[in-house]
TIMAR-784956 format. One record per residue (C-alpha): y, x, z. Coordinates in nm, 3 decimals. Each point is the difference from the previous one (the first is absolute). Layout:
- Y / X / Z
...
This chain:
- 2.792 / 3.252 / 6.500
- 0.212 / -0.232 / 0.155
- -0.052 / -0.257 / -0.314
- -0.398 / -0.002 / 0.073
- 0.077 / -0.029 / 0.415
- 0.202 / -0.369 / -0.129
- -0.283 / -0.096 / -0.214
- -0.279 / 0.068 / 0.206
- 0.237 / -0.172 / 0.315
- 0.023 / -0.276 / -0.267
- -0.361 / -0.042 / -0.044
- -0.097 / -0.039 / 0.330
- 0.308 / -0.199 / 0.077
- -0.189 / -0.279 / -0.223
- -0.297 / 0.045 / 0.160
- -0.152 / 0.054 / -0.411
- -0.343 / 0.029 / -0.045
- -0.221 / 0.215 / -0.184
- -0.307 / 0.059 / -0.099
- -0.175 / 0.321 / -0.222
- -0.128 / -0.116 / -0.352
- -0.337 / 0.050 / -0.203
- -0.135 / -0.028 / -0.358
- -0.250 / -0.265 / 0.001
- -0.153 / -0.124 / -0.282
- 0.231 / -0.239 / -0.123
- 0.323 / 0.124 / 0.202
- 0.186 / 0.311 / -0.153
- 0.292 / 0.022 / 0.311
- 0.381 / 0.152 / -0.138
- 0.000 / 0.233 / 0.305
- -0.197 / 0.145 / 0.281
- 0.110 / -0.235 / 0.322
- 0.227 / -0.313 / -0.070
- 0.196 / -0.171 / 0.268
- 0.097 / -0.375 / 0.072
- 0.176 / -0.214 / 0.268
- -0.238 / -0.209 / 0.205
- -0.075 / -0.307 / -0.111
- 0.103 / 0.101 / -0.399
- -0.238 / 0.041 / -0.313
- 0.283 / 0.230 / -0.128
- -0.163 / 0.361 / -0.040
- 0.277 / 0.311 / -0.016
- -0.057 / 0.331 / -0.123
- 0.110 / 0.295 / 0.219
- 0.235 / 0.066 / -0.270
- 0.058 / -0.369 / -0.035
- 0.118 / 0.018 / 0.367
- 0.178 / 0.284 / -0.045
- 0.213 / -0.185 / -0.265
- 0.052 / -0.299 / 0.170
- 0.174 / 0.205 / 0.260
- 0.203 / 0.124 / -0.203
- 0.108 / -0.241 / -0.210
- -0.102 / 0.129 / -0.262
- -0.332 / -0.254 / -0.094
- -0.017 / -0.143 / -0.329
- 0.020 / -0.394 / -0.077
- -0.375 / -0.055 / 0.075
- -0.025 / 0.167 / 0.309
- 0.329 / -0.154 / 0.183
- -0.142 / -0.313 / -0.056
- -0.311 / 0.098 / 0.091
- 0.172 / 0.109 / 0.279
- 0.162 / -0.362 / 0.077
- -0.330 / -0.180 / 0.042
- -0.110 / 0.278 / 0.205
- 0.272 / -0.107 / 0.272
- -0.019 / -0.376 / -0.061
- -0.364 / -0.010 / 0.059
- 0.059 / 0.269 / 0.262
- 0.243 / -0.236 / 0.165
- -0.223 / -0.278 / 0.012
- -0.302 / 0.179 / 0.122
- 0.231 / 0.093 / 0.311
- 0.105 / -0.367 / 0.037
- -0.351 / -0.095 / -0.009
- -0.069 / 0.288 / 0.298
- 0.264 / -0.049 / 0.218
- 0.214 / 0.332 / -0.096
- 0.303 / -0.217 / -0.048
């Protein structure tokens, strides 16, 4: 339970955005929902977010997370958040 609370607090602290995915004619989502940092094009499933939080994500997910952080920082600068 404590780890769940830390995970949820971490998501809130990041001001993470999310949306429910839908299957389209040309798109089959990899999860029921996706999470993203504002200003970033990188999208992460619930499983990937938990892996990032637990430092157990694979190299590709970690690389995408680093891109997301960089894009989010740039977005925050453009919107006066820094």
